[in-house]
N, C-alpha and C positions, 0 to 999 in steps of 0.2 A: 504494500500500500504506500501511498505517498508519504513523504517525510513531513514531519511537523515543520511549520514555518517559524518556529520560535527562534530567538537569537541564539539559543544554545546549539542550533543545528549548524552554526558556522563556527569553525574551530578558532578559539581565541589563543593568543600567546599566553605563556605562563604568567607574565606580569599582569596582563589584562584579566586573566582568570582570578588572580589574587585580589586585584582591585574590586572585581565584581563580587567576590566572596566576602570581602570586608566592608563593602559599601553599606550594608544594613547596620554595621556597627560604627558608623562614622561619628555619631554623637558621643558614644563612650570613648572612642579613640581620641576625640578632641579633648575630652576631660582628662585622659591620661597625658596627652601632650601638655595641657595646661599645668597639671601637677608636676610634670617633668621640668617645665620651665621654672616653676617656683622652687623645686628641689635643686635645680642647677644653680639658682641664685643663692639659696641657703647653703649650698655646699661650699660657697666661697667664705662662709663664716669662719672656717678654720684658718685659712691663710691670712685673712684680714685681721682676725683676732691675734694671730701670731705676730703679724706686723706691728699691731698696736702694743703687744706685750714687749717685743724687742725694743721698740722706741721708749716704752715706759721704763724698762729695766735699765736702759742706757743712761737715764737721768737719776737713777737711785732705786732704792728698795722701798716700794710702797705696797702694802698688803691690800688696801682698799680697792685700788684699780684692778689688781689681780683678781679679787673676788668678783668684782663687777663683770670683768671680761669672761670669767669662767661661767657666771650665771647666764650671761648673754649667749655664750656659745652653747650651753646646755639647752636654752630655750629654742634657739634656731635649729639645732640638730634634732631636738625632740619633735619639733613641728615637722621637720623633713621626714623623720621616721614615721610619723602618723600618715603623712601623704603617701609614703612608700607602701604602707599597709593598705591604704585605700586603693592604690594602684594595683596591688596584687589581687585584691578582691574583684576589682573591675575586670582584670585580665582573666580571672577564673570564670566570671559570668560570660565573657566573650567566647571562651573555649566551649562552654556548654551550649551556647547558642549556635556556634558553628556546627557542632556535632548534630544538634537537633535539626538544623536546616538541611544539612546534607542527607541525613536519614530520611526526612520527610520528602525531600525532592526526589530521591532515588526510589522510595516506596511508591510515590505517585507516578514516576516516569517508567520504571522498569516493566510494569505490566503492559504498558502501551508501546514498548519498543517493537520495531518491525521484526517479524519472525525471522527474516533473512539475516538480520544483524547477529542473531545468536547461532544460526546455522552455519554462518561463515566463520565464526569464532566460538571457542568453547566458553559458554556463559559463566559457569562457576569459576573458571580461571580468570576470566575478565573481571569478575566481581572481587577478586583478591585486592584490586586497586582501591577498594573502599577503605582499607585499613590505612591508606595514606592520610585519611582525615585525622588520625592521631598525630602524624607528623605536622600537619597544618595547625592543629590545636597548639602543640607544644612550641613549635618554631615561631608561630605568630605571637603567642604570649611572650616568648623570650624577647623577640624583637620589639614588641610594643612596650615591654617593661624596660629592659636593659638598653636596647638599641636606641630608642628615642632619648632616654636619659643620658646615654653616653654622648650622643651628638649635641644635645642642648647644653650639657655641662661643659663640653669642649668649647662650644661657641661662646658661652657666657664667660668662661675663663679667659679666652683670647681677647674678648672685648675689654675686660679689666686690664689685661697686660698692655693693651694698646694705649690706655690712658696714662700708664706709668711713664712711657717714653716713646718717641717716634721710632727709635731703633727696634724696640720690642714689637711695634706694629709691623715693621718689615719682617721681623722674625716670624710673626704670626702668618703673614702672607706666604712665606716660604714653606712653613709647616703645613698650611692648608693645601698648597700645591702638591706637596709630597704625599699627603693623605689621598688626594684625588687621583694622583698617579698610581698609588697602590690599589685603589678600588677599581678604576676603570682600565688603566693600561695593563697592569699586572693581572687583573681579573678577567682579561679577555678570554672567551671560550669556556669560562667556568660554568655558566648555566647549561650550555649544550653538553658539556662533559658530565654534569650532574644528571641530566636527563638520560644520557646514554648509559650511565652507570645504573640508573633505575631500571631501564629496559633489560639490561643483563641480569639484574637481580630477579626480575619477574620471570625471566626465561628459566632461571634455576628453580624458582618456586613452581613453575608450570611442570617441569620435568619431575620434581619430587611428588607433585600431585598425581601425575600419571602413574608413578610407582605405587601409590596408595590406592588409586582407582582401579588398576588392573593387576592385582597381586598374582593371579594365576598365570598371567602371561610371563611374568618375570621369574616364576618358579620353574619354567621350562629350562632345558639344557641350553646354556648360553645366555639365559636371561639376566643372571646376576652380573656377568662380565659386561654385558651391554648397558645395564643400569649404571655401573661404575664408570664405564668409558664415557657415556654421555654426560654424567654428572661432572666428571673431571673436565671434559671439554667446555661445558658451560661455566664451571667455576673459574677456569683459566680466563675465559672471555670476560667474566665479571672482574677478576683481579686486574686485568689489563685496563678495563674501563675505570676502575677505582684508582689505579696508578695514574692514569691520565688526568683524572679530576684532582687527585691529591697534589700532583705536580703544580697545577695552577694555584691551589690553595696554599701550598707550602711556601711558594715564592712570595705570596702576599703576607703570610705570617712572619717569615724571616725579615722581610723588608720593614714591617711595622716594628718588630723588635729592635732591629738596628736603628730605626728612626728614633725610637725611645731613648736609646743610649746617646746618640749624636745630639738630639735636641737638648737633653739635660746638660750635657757637657758644654754645648755652644751657649746656652743661656747662662751658665755659670761664668763663662769667659766674658760674655757681653755685659752681664750684670756687674761682675767684679770691676770691669773697666769703667762702667758708669759710676759705680760707688767711689772708686779712687778719684775720679774726676769731679765728684760732688754733684753729679746729675741724677743720682738715685740714692735713697737712704738705705741703710743696712736692713731696716725692717721691710722695705719694698723688695729688696733682693731676696730675702728669705721667703717672703710671700710669693714672689715670682717663681722661685724654685718649687714651692709647694703646688702652685697652680699648674705649672708646666708638668710636674710629676703626675698630677691628676689628669690633665688634658692628654698628655702623650700616653699615659697608662690606659686611658679610655680608648684611645685610638689603637693601642696594641691589642686590647681586648676585642676591638672591632674585627680583627682577623679571624678570631674564633666565631664571632657572630656572623661573619660572611658565610661560613659553612652552613650555619642554620638557615641563612637567607637562600643559599643555593638549594638546600634540601627542601625548603618551603616551595620554591618555584618548581622543582622536579615533582613534588607531591601534587601541586596544582595541575601540572601537566597530566599526571596519571588520573586524577579525578576527572579531568576534562574528557578522558576517553569514555567515562561513564556518562557524564553530562551531555556529551555530543552524540550518543547513540540515537539514530533516527527513530522517530515515533510515528505511529499510525495517525491518520487524520481522524479528527473527532467530529467534524461537520458532515452532514449528509442527511438523507431521508430516513424516516423510521417506518419499517414495514408494518402495515396494519395487522393487529392481532386478530386471528380468526380461530374458530374451533376445528378447522380442517388442517390436514397436513400441508406442508409447503409444496408448491409446484415449481419445479426447476427446469430451465431450458438452456441448453448450450447452443451457441451460434458460432459455428466454424472456429471452435476453440483449439488453439495450438499451445502445447505445453513446452516450456524450455526445460530440457532434461539434462543439460550439460553443455560443454563447449561445442558449439556448432551443431547441436542436436535438438530437433524439434519433433514432437509427436505429430502423427497425421491429424488433419483437421477433424474435430469431433463435433457433430451436430446431433443432439438427442434431446428428448423430453422425458423427465421423470414426473409422473403425475402425482397429485396430492394423495397421500396415504399409501403409495406404492412401496414395496420392499424390493430393493434392487441390489444385486451382488455385482461387484466389479472384480474382474480377474484378468490375468495376463502375465507375461514373463516379467522378470525383474527389470526395473528401469522403464516400464511402459507408461508410467505417470499415474498409477492408481492413487497413491498418497497425495500427489499434487492436486488431483481433482478434489479430494476432500478438503485440502488446505485452501483451495480457491473458494469452495462453498462456505468455508468458515472465515473468509476474508483475511487469511494469513498471507496470501500472495495473489498476484494477478496473472492471467494468462499472457503468453507471449503475443498472441494474436487472437482476435475474436472477443466475445463477451458472453456473460452469463446473466440470465434473468432469474430473479427470485420473486415469485408471484407477480410477474410482469414488470418488476422494477429492476433496472440495470444495477448489478451489484456495485459498479463503480460509483454510483450516486448514493449508495446506502451507507450510513454511518456504521462502521464495524461494531462499536459497542451496542448499538441498537439491534443490529442483526443477531448478535450472539445472545440476546435475550430470548430468541426463538430458535436458536440452533445450538446443538451440543456436539462436541467432538471428543471422541475417546481414541487416542493414539497409543498411549503407553501408560504404565503405572506411574501416576503422579500424585502420591499421597503426601500431604503436608504434615508437619509435626503438630499434633493436637489430638483431640478426641475423635472417636469414630463419628459422632454426631457432627463435629466441626467439618470433617472431610466430606460428608454428604451435603450438609447445609451450605457451607461456604459463605455464611452471612448474607445469603440472598434474601431480600425482603419478601420476594414472592413465594419462598419455600417455607411451609409451616412444619411443625413437629410431626403432624399427622402424615404429611407428604413424605417426610424422611422415613417414617415407619413403613408406609405403604411401599416405598421404593425398596427398602431392605427386605420386606416380605416377598416382593415380586421376584427378587433374584435369589431367594432362598437363604438369606443371611440373617434374618431376624432371630431365629432360634439359636443359631450359632453365637451371635453376638450377646444375646441375653444370658447365655450360659457362662460368659466370661465374668470375672469378679466385678469389673466396673461397668458392665453393660454398655450402654451408649457412651458413657463417659470414660471408657477404656482408652488409655493414651496410646497413640500410634506414633512410632518414631518416623523420621524422615524416610520416605520410600516404602514404609509399611513393613519393616523387617520382621515384626512379630506375627504377621499374618502369612498364611500360605499364599502361594501364587494364585490359586483359584479364588481365595477369599479377596485378595487385593483386586483382581480383575472384576469380580462381581461388585465390589465396593465402588469401583470406577463407573460401572454401568448404572448402579443405584444413584450415584451423583448425577449422572446425565439425565435419567428419567425423572428424578425428583423435581426438576425445574419445569416439567411438562413442556418440553420443546416441541416445535412443529416439524423439526427436521433433526434426525439423529444420524451422526456420521461415525462409523466404527472402522478403525484401520487395523485389520488383521489380528487384533488382540483376542478375538473369540476363538481363533484357531488353536490357542494354547489350552483351552478347556477340554475336559473329558466329554465324551458324547452325552452323558447324562446331564452334566451341568450346561453343556452347549444348548441343548434343546430347551432346558428350563429357562436359561437367560434369554434366549431368542423369543420365547413365548412371552416373557416379561416385557420385552421391548415392543413386541408386535401386538399385544393384547388390548391396546387402547382403542378398540373399536375402529381401527383404521383411521384414527385422527392424526397419526404421526407418520411422516414419511421417513423411511430408513434407507440409507445408502451405506453399504459395508464392503470392505475389501477382504477377500477371503480366497483360499485355495481348497477349502473343504467341500467335498461333494455333498455332504449332508446339509450344508448351508445353502448350496445351490437349489436343493429340493425345497427348502423352506421359503425361499424368496419367490416373488412373483415372476421375476425374470433375471437373467444373468447377462451382463454386458462384457464381452471379451475385448480388452484393449489391445490394439495392434502394436507390434514392436516399433521401436523408433526408426525414423528414416535414416538411411545411410547418408552421412554428410557429403560423401562424394557423388551421391546421386540425387540430391535434393532437387536439382533442376529438372530431373526426369520424373520426380515424384515416385521413385521405386521404393519398395519396402524390402527390408532385410527378410530373409526367409523365416517363417514362423517355426517354432519348435514342433517336432512331430508328435510329442507326447502330451499335447494339450488335452484336458478332459473334454468330454462332450458338453457343449454349451448351447443355451438357447440364443441363437444369433439374432441380432437386431441391426438395423441400419445405423451406421456411424456417419 
């Protein structure tokens, strides 16, 4: 289906993503900046107090001025401590809000993501990037607290130095230039290398996830060596990416550490020269040294904070892969609700089945209340037809009508209120009742019971200790395969859909359960249309008709519209016009 036209559909740069993520917190961040400005000014209390103390002591020993200076210093630093505590609290609130917004955004967006977005990439592996929200929380809080304070403290300190003497103003300008050189010139390529490192990290995680997902595969002969070989290969790639990023980071850190030593030594020389020439008092020299120690020390810490900044941008880039997943359209028509099954008509529909492969044009009508079985060789497009009817994808050519409405003009969420699709076992973590009900407003407790009774599960479930409230783990691990399949069918029929689509899952049932479940699906007095994919002869007999799908067209003979030869072992089918 078409992608959403939201701004998130356009990939933002990591910095743009960070700004958009923090924009709702602009007011609180402004408060933190204001507090940092006040803290930066109050941090000068120590060097200024020392300056006053040195000048006071130079004229003799007086206890009263010393007591006053100590009391003033305590007052200023105590107020600064209170502001820092408030900053920490605000930063914690910002972290919580970021987490809540990301979770709410993804919970709203992921169910609407295009089906093809997850078929092209492994969904669970892609969702690993959600954990980057923790990096965003911690790094953003660190930069909001320490980063802003460091910058403001440094700026305020250099402004004070500039008032002491013009030479110190020139010293400040050189110092600022050196810091900018460290950030922008020496930091060139740091963001890209941080993102590349992150890609390599997730490649390692994806491989480890495969080892846990397919344990039987890696228990085969040669499985363990392959697991180790691939892990070693990906680990080496990560270490190379990490080395590349650390190279940029290390040169920034070493430069700022060297700058700290050089700046302190230069200021001592310049200040001493000015004191000797009577252009600077001894107290001002001591205060200047303390200020420069704070300023340059802050900039030295900036090297460490730059790593947090790069990690923050890399994390925003990874979250962007989730935020930018294309979503289905929400607008469109709503099919009128009727007491009859849905009538479906295919108009010259061609299915895209792979690179340069299309199915033969399909034209057919499935009448309301009809039970139709689709069969054919692998790759003939059986599942694709069901996905088209469920608005998960669109045909390569042609169109489909649902009760005389073009599916392209129907809103997918409104369509699915009347259509149910069962492709595989998809049981969520929760109770059995939760898995059948799925919090649908239209499904009552009685309908849940009726659905479970229809598929023969009610007595089996009530025999469990928890009954309907029995907890089911993700995937339904505590249930047998037959029970899980029947629970999926119960979920589908509980919503009283007008069209039920079943993709091969009934083929896994025993003959006894198969007929029982099919009767449950078909017994609604022909008010529901059923389309199922199957290769079971017994299901062919239960359906009103069987539609054999033809093999895909040979890409080399598409122009001649020739078909690949059909398998010789196809079962006897009720042929219809395609």
